C-alpha positions in Angstrom: 1.8 39.7 -55.0 1.4 42.6 -52.5 0.0 45.8 -53.7 0.0 49.1 -51.8 -3.1 51.2 -52.0 -2.9 55.0 -51.3 0.9 55.0 -51.4 0.6 58.8 -51.5 -0.9 58.7 -48.1 -3.8 61.0 -49.0 -6.8 61.4 -46.6 -9.8 59.7 -48.2 -12.7 60.9 -46.1 -15.6 60.5 -48.5 -16.9 56.9 -48.8 -19.6 55.8 -51.2 -21.0 52.2 -51.3 -23.2 50.5 -53.8 -25.0 47.1 -53.5 -28.0 45.2 -54.8 -29.1 41.6 -54.5 -27.3 40.0 -51.6 -25.7 43.3 -50.6 -27.9 44.2 -47.6 -26.1 41.9 -45.3 -22.7 42.8 -46.8 -23.5 46.4 -45.9 -24.4 45.4 -42.4 -21.1 43.5 -42.0 -19.1 46.4 -43.4 -20.7 49.0 -41.2 -20.1 46.8 -38.1 -16.4 47.1 -38.7 -16.3 50.9 -38.7 -15.6 52.9 -35.5 -17.9 55.6 -34.1 -15.1 58.2 -34.5 -14.6 57.5 -38.3 -13.5 60.8 -39.8 -15.6 60.5 -42.9 -19.1 60.6 -44.2 -20.6 57.6 -46.0 -23.3 57.5 -48.8 -24.9 54.1 -49.5 -27.2 53.0 -52.3 -28.9 49.6 -52.0 -31.3 48.8 -54.8 -34.9 48.7 -53.5 -38.3 48.7 -55.1 -40.2 52.0 -55.7 -42.9 50.8 -53.3 -40.5 50.2 -50.5 -41.5 52.2 -47.4 -39.1 50.5 -44.9 -36.7 52.8 -43.2 -33.5 50.8 -43.6 -31.6 53.2 -41.3 -33.1 51.5 -38.3 -32.0 48.0 -39.3 -28.6 49.1 -40.3 -28.1 51.4 -37.3 -28.4 48.5 -34.9 -25.2 46.9 -36.2 -22.9 50.0 -36.2 -21.5 52.6 -33.9 -22.0 55.2 -36.6 -25.2 57.3 -37.0 -27.3 56.0 -39.8 -30.0 58.1 -41.5 -32.3 58.2 -44.5 -31.7 61.8 -45.3 -34.1 64.6 -46.4 -33.2 66.7 -49.5 -30.8 69.4 -48.5 -29.4 67.7 -45.4 -25.8 68.8 -44.7 -23.1 66.1 -45.0 -21.5 65.4 -41.6 -18.6 63.2 -40.6 -19.5 60.1 -38.7 -22.9 59.8 -40.4 -24.0 57.1 -42.9 -26.6 58.3 -45.4 -28.8 55.5 -46.9 -30.6 56.4 -50.1 -34.4 56.4 -49.6 -36.7 54.4 -51.8 -37.6 55.8 -55.3 -35.0 58.6 -55.1 -31.6 59.0 -56.6 -29.3 60.3 -54.0 -26.3 62.6 -54.8 -23.8 64.8 -53.1 -23.9 68.5 -54.1 -22.2 71.5 -52.4 -21.7 69.7 -49.1 -25.4 68.6 -49.0 -27.6 65.6 -49.9 -29.7 66.0 -53.1 -32.6 63.7 -53.6 -34.5 63.6 -56.9 -36.9 61.6 -59.0 -34.9 61.6 -62.2 -35.4 58.7 -64.6 -34.3 55.3 -63.4 -30.8 54.1 -64.2 -30.2 50.3 -64.6 -33.9 49.9 -64.2 -33.8 51.2 -60.6 -34.1 54.3 -58.5 -32.1 54.8 -56.4 -29.1 53.7 -58.5 -25.4 53.6 -57.6 -23.9 55.4 -60.6 -25.5 58.8 -59.8 -24.1 58.8 -56.2 -20.7 57.7 -57.3 -20.5 60.2 -60.1 -21.6 63.1 -57.9 -19.1 62.2 -55.2 -16.3 62.1 -57.8 -17.3 65.6 -59.2 -17.6 67.1 -55.7 -14.7 65.6 -53.8 -12.3 64.2 -56.4 -9.3 62.3 -54.9 -10.9 62.3 -51.4 -13.4 59.6 -52.5 -13.3 55.8 -52.0 -16.0 53.9 -54.0 -17.0 50.4 -52.9 -19.1 47.9 -55.0 -20.6 45.0 -53.1 -22.8 42.0 -54.0 -25.4 42.6 -56.7 -26.8 41.8 -60.1 -26.2 43.8 -63.2 -23.4 46.4 -63.6 -24.6 49.5 -61.7 -21.6 51.1 -60.1 -19.1 50.3 -62.8 -19.3 53.6 -64.6 -19.5 55.5 -61.2 -16.3 53.8 -60.1 -14.6 54.8 -63.4 -15.7 58.4 -62.6 -14.1 58.1 -59.1 -10.9 56.6 -60.6 -10.6 59.3 -63.2 -11.0 62.0 -60.5 -8.1 60.6 -58.5 -10.1 58.6 -56.0 -9.8 54.9 -55.1 -12.1 52.1 -56.2 -12.7 48.9 -54.3 -14.9 45.8 -54.8 -16.0 42.8 -52.8 -14.3 39.6 -53.6 -16.3 37.6 -56.2 -15.8 34.4 -54.2 -17.5 36.1 -51.2 -20.3 38.0 -52.9 -23.7 36.3 -52.9 -24.4 37.8 -56.3 -21.2 38.4 -58.2 -22.2 40.4 -61.3 -21.8 44.0 -59.9 -18.3 43.4 -58.4 -17.3 41.3 -61.4 -18.1 44.1 -63.9 -16.3 46.6 -61.7 -13.2 44.4 -61.4 -13.1 43.6 -65.1 -13.7 47.0 -66.5 -12.4 49.5 -63.9 -9.3 47.6 -62.8 -10.2 48.4 -59.2 -7.5 49.1 -56.7 -8.3 45.9 -54.8 -10.9 43.2 -54.5 -11.3 42.4 -50.8 -13.5 40.5 -48.4 -15.9 42.6 -46.4 -13.7 42.3 -43.3 -10.7 43.5 -45.3 -12.8 46.3 -46.8 -13.7 47.6 -43.4 -10.1 47.6 -42.1 -8.9 49.3 -45.4 -11.5 52.1 -45.1 -10.6 52.9 -41.6 -6.9 53.3 -42.6 -7.7 55.2 -45.7 -9.7 57.8 -43.8 -6.6 58.4 -41.7 -4.4 58.9 -44.8 -2.5 55.7 -44.4 -1.2 53.4 -47.1 -2.8 49.9 -47.2 -1.0 46.8 -48.3 -3.1 44.0 -49.7 -2.2 40.7 -51.3 -3.3 39.4 -54.7 -5.3 42.6 -55.4 -5.4 41.8 -59.1 -5.9 38.0 -58.8 -9.7 38.1 -59.5 -9.4 40.0 -62.8 -9.2 37.1 -65.3 -12.1 35.3 -63.5 -14.0 38.6 -63.4 -13.7 39.1 -67.1 -15.3 35.7 -67.8 -18.1 36.3 -65.3 -18.8 39.8 -66.5 -18.8 39.0 -70.2 
């Protein structure tokens, strides 16, 4: 069955991505599919230990034409830039800027996906596309619900492709995401959504029954 996403042809120019175990390479593959002139800004949370001092923007930046940074608190959000949450900080969007804080861990981790997703939904409403990639646990599920309730779109990586399926499975099962796609398909869809185009996908709801079993 073919399903059309963004049939209203609204520009979706705020992208937020969450990942955990197995998600680092999925993020690399996703960013590699996005053009330098992408008319959007992107916030990404990948679970990492509090002691992590690696600057992941360098590793991720080698594989994409976009600018990738680990931001400082208060940095202004700019189109064409990918913001990677630093270690041991929650990252949120507030008043057109990055906000970093040391609030309590969520889902046993800091940074967590839900704070970023929820802040994007509050700040930008229907302009937001949320994407959940490979990972364990269910971080991102509630944040995707916030995005959906604010009029945005929610997407997930196909369970069959995700190295660790729990995060996308929970999102598919409990949020009824707009589509569950491969990383290649996600990249193509994001480009079109930032241009305000409708996207037709096949079998968008096919993983739902499987997801419910795997997320139970």
